N, C-alpha and C positions, 0 to 999 in steps of 0.2 A: 504494499500500499503506500501511495506517495505520501511523503512529509514536507513540511515546510522548506523552502528552499535558504539558501546560505544566505542570501540579503535578506528575507524576511526573519531568521533568527537575529542577524544584526541589529535591524531596525527595532524589534523586540528587547533586545539588551540594551540598545542607546535609553532607550524608554524606562527599563525598569531598573537599571544600576543607580542612575542619579536619585530615583526615587525611593530606592532603599537606603543609599549614603545618608541624604536628608534625614532619615529617621533613625539612623544608628542603627539599622537592620530591621527585618519584617521576616513571618512565617511564610512559607510558601502558600500556606491556604490564602492568607493577606494578600499577597501579590496574584492570585490566580482572581481572586474577587475583583481588585482594582481594574487589572487589565483584561477580565473577561477570558479568561484561559481556565483550562482544565489544571487541577492540581497535579496531576501526573505529568502534563504538557510544561508546566513549568519547574517542575522539579530536574526532568530531562534536559531541558534546555539552560539551567544553571550548573548542573552538574557536569555536562559537556566544556561549559564556559569554565569551569576550574581548571580544565587543560588547556585552554586556550593560551597562545603566548605571540607575542610580538616583539620585534625589534626594537631596542631602545639602549642609549649609549653605549652602542657597541655590543651590547648583550641582550639575550631573549629573555623578557619578564613576562610574569603573568599576569592576567587581570586584577587579581584579587579578591577573586568571589569564593567565597567559602560556605560550604552547605553542610551544617550540623544534623545528622538523622540520616538511617539508612533503613526505615521503613516502608519507602515507597511499595516493595513488593507483596506488603501486607495491607495496603490499602490507606497507610497512615502517611502518605506525601505531605499532605497537607501540615502536619505538625513539624516539618523540618524547620529549621531556624535558617536564614542566610544572612549572612554578614561579608560586607564589601568592604576591604582593606587597601585603599590607594597605596600602589608601592612609589618607588622613587621613578618609575615610568609615568605614572600617574599626575606625578606632584611637580615635576620639572617643564619649566616652559618649552612651547613647542614652536619651531621654526618651520612653517609648512611652505610647501610651493604652492602656486595658484592652483594646479590639478588637484592636490590633495585635500586643499580648503575647501575647494568645491564639491568633491566627494563627500567630504563629512558634512556640509550643507546640506547637500543632497539626502543623504542617510539621514542625519537630523531631523530633518523637515519630514519625512517620512516616519521617522519614530513618533514624532509630535503629530500627527494624524491617526496614530492608534487609539483605539478607545481605552481611555484609562490615564493617558501620558496626560503629566501636569505641564500644560501650555503656559504656566506662570513661574516654573521652578529653575533649577539649576540648569537643565540642558536647554530652555529657552534661552536663559539669561547667556550662556555660554554661544550658541548660537547668534545671538544679537551682535554680541563683541566681534565674532569673527566675520561676520556679514558687515559690520562697520571696517574691519580692518582691509577686507579683500573684496568686498561688493563693487567696486569701482573698477577691478582690475580681471571681473567674471563677466565674459560674455560669452553665451552660449546659445545655441539651437537646439532644441530637443524634439526627434522625430518619434512620436510615440507609436509604439509596434501596435499592430491591430491584433485581436484577440482570434485565434484560429476559427472560433464558433461562432464568431461576430456574424458572419453572414448568412448563417443557418436561421439564428436567431431572428435577423431582421426581416428575414423571408417570411419567417412564422409569425413575426408581427404583423406584416403586410397583409398576408392572407387571414390572420384571425385562428391559427392551428396551434394544438396543444405541442408541445416539446418533451421529449424524455431525456432526462440529463444525470449524468453521475457526477455528483459534487462534492468539492473535498473540503471539511472543515475544519481548520488548523485547532481552533480550542479542544477538540476531542479527538483531532488526529482521525477521523473517520471520513470514508467514502461511501455517501448513500445515494441510492437510485430514486429518482424523483420526476413525479408527473408536475409540469409548471405550464401556466396557461400566461404566453407574455403579454405584458402590456405596455410596457418601455425598456428602451436601452439607452442609457446616457454615460457621458465622461464626468467623473467626478476627480479631484485630487488627483489626476494620472492614470485613475483606473476605470475599466468599461464596467457598468453595472448592469445586471438583468433586474427590473422590477415586475412580478407576477402573482398568481394565484396561485400558491403551493399546495399540490392534492394531498402531500403527505402530513403537513402541519395544518390544512382547511384555513389557511390565511394568507393575507399577502405577505410575501418576502421580496428581499432583495439579495441577488447574488453577484459576487464578483466573477466575472465572468472566465477572466483567467484561471479560477480555481475550477473551474468545469473541464473535467477530464474525457466526457462523452456526451454526446448531442446529436439527436436525431428529430427528425420532424414526424409526428405521427400521423399527421394528415387529418386530423380529428377537429373539426370547429367547435371551438369552446363558446363563441360568442358573448364573452367579457366586454365589459366597456373600460376604454381605458381609464376614463376620468374616477369612476367608482369601484372599478373591480366586479360590478354586480352582473349578473347574467343577464342579456335581453336578446330578445327574439331577433335575431338579423338574417336568419336563412328567411328566402323570398315565399310568401303563401303561395301555395299551390292552386287555390281558389279564394274566393271573398266568402265563402261558406264555412261555418264552422261546426265541430262534432264535439258534443260533449263527452268527454272520458272522466268516468268516475273510479279515483283510485283510493285505496286503503294504504295510509302510511302511518307508520308508527311515529307517534307524538313527539319522540326526541330528534327524528330525522327530518321534522316539517321545514326548520330552516334552510334545508339545503336546496328548496323549491320555493321559498317563499316571494321569489322575484318573479315568478309566473302570477299575472293574475288569476283567480279563482271565480267562479259563479257562486258556490256553496260549500261550506264547511260544515261537518256535524260531528259532534264530539262522540266517540265511540269508545269509551275507557283509555287505554294507555295507547290509542289508534285515533287516527282522523279518517272520515271518509270526505274526500274533496271532489268537486267536480270542476274540471277544467273545459274551457272552451279551446279547442284544439284545431288550427288549421293544416301546420304541417307534421307529416310523420317526424322528420328532421328534431322538433322541437320536442316530441313526445319521447324519441329516443335520448335525447339529451337528459332528459329528466328522469328517466327509467334508471341511465347509467349513474347519476349521481346519487339516486336512492337505492339502489342495492336490490338484493334479493328476497330483502323482508319487506316490500312494498308489492303488490299487485293491482292489477286492472281488473275491479269488478265487473265492470260489462264488456269484457274482450269478446265475447260472444258476440256482441251487436256490433262491432265497430268494424267497417269495412278492412280488406284485407291490409293494405299498406300500413293502417295505423295501430291492428291487431297485432302485424310481426315486427312493428318498430323496433323494440329492445331487443328480441332475438336477431333482427338484422344488425344492429347496431354492435350488440357484444362478437356475434361472429367476426365482424370488421374487425374489432381488437383483437381478437385472439389472432387472426389472419397476420396481424402487423407484428405482434408478438414472434411469432413462428418464423417470420421472416428476417 
């Protein structure tokens, strides 16, 4: 499973180390909470940092990071104590070249953009001083790379179709498969983001596109509006006439289709019997897919064949996509 890149680790260390120094030490659990990371991820990052060495004053010196406690394997990583002891390498003044200063500025700004970073702390102050000293000599043009899955996501956004992605979450060091209804893509602070409805979390979520390992367009239209993320009937009506479709829906699932207008709702204990005026088989198929197997159409025998088979047809199409 892919882990965070070396540059991402450096960004996190640049944010974490000054925060720990200012407090005279902190537990792994405190750091995890502050920077929205998992305790195990913090423990592994700082344990590795204990071994990092850089050239200074003609010799190699470590960063002064010390982690006390070795109970991570027993689930107690959060209790480990972290201390940073600046050595001669960190104490002495630095004579930086312009490229070195620029590299530190870029890495530092990226670190300050992380959740939990102290934007008024020691790192921010140091970057302000560095910018004041070198800023007039730094002229740079940045050509941002385009994430490889961005074209697929833009096309899915244009067609209004659901995508299947494999998404890496650094906080938990986990790769999850998700179905997402794309609503917008945007560039923010040097990173491309996808905003969409996540079927796994049943809520709106934002995803960094460079953390998407796999991406495929399912071809299934989702019908969500970019403004609200709610489902709207965007499929063209097959006729001006509607057909009453009566559905028995578990009460706890009713919210999944509340965006669809209903004619009548009858309370039936832990279920509701709802009558919808349906024009398009596509709309009915989307409703049935969202509701799942606990919902059934009460008057299926009375419906036209294209409506009666709507749910089964949509399910078969999705199964075929998974097989291919």
